[in-house]
matplotlib code that plots the C-alpha trace (Angstrom):
import matplotlib.pyplot as plt

x = [-1.8, -1.0, 2.6, 5.7, 5.3, 1.7, 0.4, -0.8, 3.3, 5.2, 8.0, 9.8, 8.6, 8.9, 12.0, 16.3, 19.1, 21.4, 24.7, 22.3, 19.8, 16.1, 15.8, 12.1, 10.5, 9.1, 12.7, 16.5, 15.8, 17.2, 14.1, 13.6, 11.6, 9.1, 8.5, 9.0, 6.6, 3.6, 4.9, 4.0, 0.3, -0.6, 0.1, -1.6, -4.2, -4.4, -6.1, -9.3, -9.0, -10.0, -13.0, -15.0, -13.8, -14.9, -18.6, -19.2, -17.8, -20.8, -23.7, -24.0, -22.0, -19.7, -17.9, -15.2, -14.5, -14.8, -11.4, -9.5, -10.1, -8.6, -5.7, -4.5, -4.5, -7.1, -10.8]
y = [-8.5, -8.2, -5.9, -7.5, -4.3, -2.9, -0.2, 3.5, 3.5, 7.3, 8.1, 7.8, 4.3, 3.6, 5.2, 4.6, 6.6, 4.8, 5.5, 8.1, 6.0, 5.6, 1.7, 1.4, -1.5, -3.3, -2.8, -0.9, 1.5, 5.0, 7.9, 10.5, 11.8, 13.2, 9.5, 7.4, 10.0, 8.3, 5.1, 5.7, 7.5, 4.4, 1.4, 3.0, 3.6, -0.3, -1.7, 1.5, 0.9, -2.8, -2.4, -0.6, -2.7, -6.5, -4.0, -2.6, -6.1, -8.7, -5.4, -4.2, -7.1, -3.9, -6.4, -4.5, -3.8, -7.4, -7.6, -5.4, -6.8, -10.8, -8.8, -7.0, -10.7, -9.7, -12.0]
z = [1.1, 4.4, 4.8, 7.7, 9.6, 11.6, 9.7, 9.1, 8.3, 8.9, 7.4, 10.1, 11.1, 7.2, 6.4, 7.1, 5.4, 4.6, 2.5, 1.4, -0.1, 1.2, 2.8, 3.0, 5.0, 1.6, -0.3, -1.3, -3.7, -4.5, -4.5, -3.2, -0.1, -1.8, -4.0, -0.5, 1.1, -1.5, -1.1, 2.8, 1.5, -0.8, 2.2, 4.5, 2.4, 0.9, 4.2, 3.0, -1.3, -0.8, 2.1, -0.6, -3.4, -1.4, -0.2, -3.9, -5.5, -2.9, -2.3, -6.0, -7.6, -9.5, -11.7, -12.2, -8.3, -8.5, -11.2, -9.8, -6.7, -8.5, -10.3, -6.5, -5.2, -2.8, -2.2]

ax = plt.figure().add_subplot(projection="3d")
ax.plot(x, y, z, "-o")
ax.set_aspect("equal")
plt.show()
């Protein structure tokens, strides 16, 4: 899974305020600034998570890591 805009995101990059609502690059939703910061943090951490899971799945034959990669749509 790859975002349409390059990572890392910052709140300033990811959020536009339109009609009093926060609009994030990944979709239009009403959320607090704290929730928006959480989304930005999670998106920035995603590539690192995938790299660690792949290392565990391949290097240690970790079935749980392999299953989670599949659930996330990653090979």
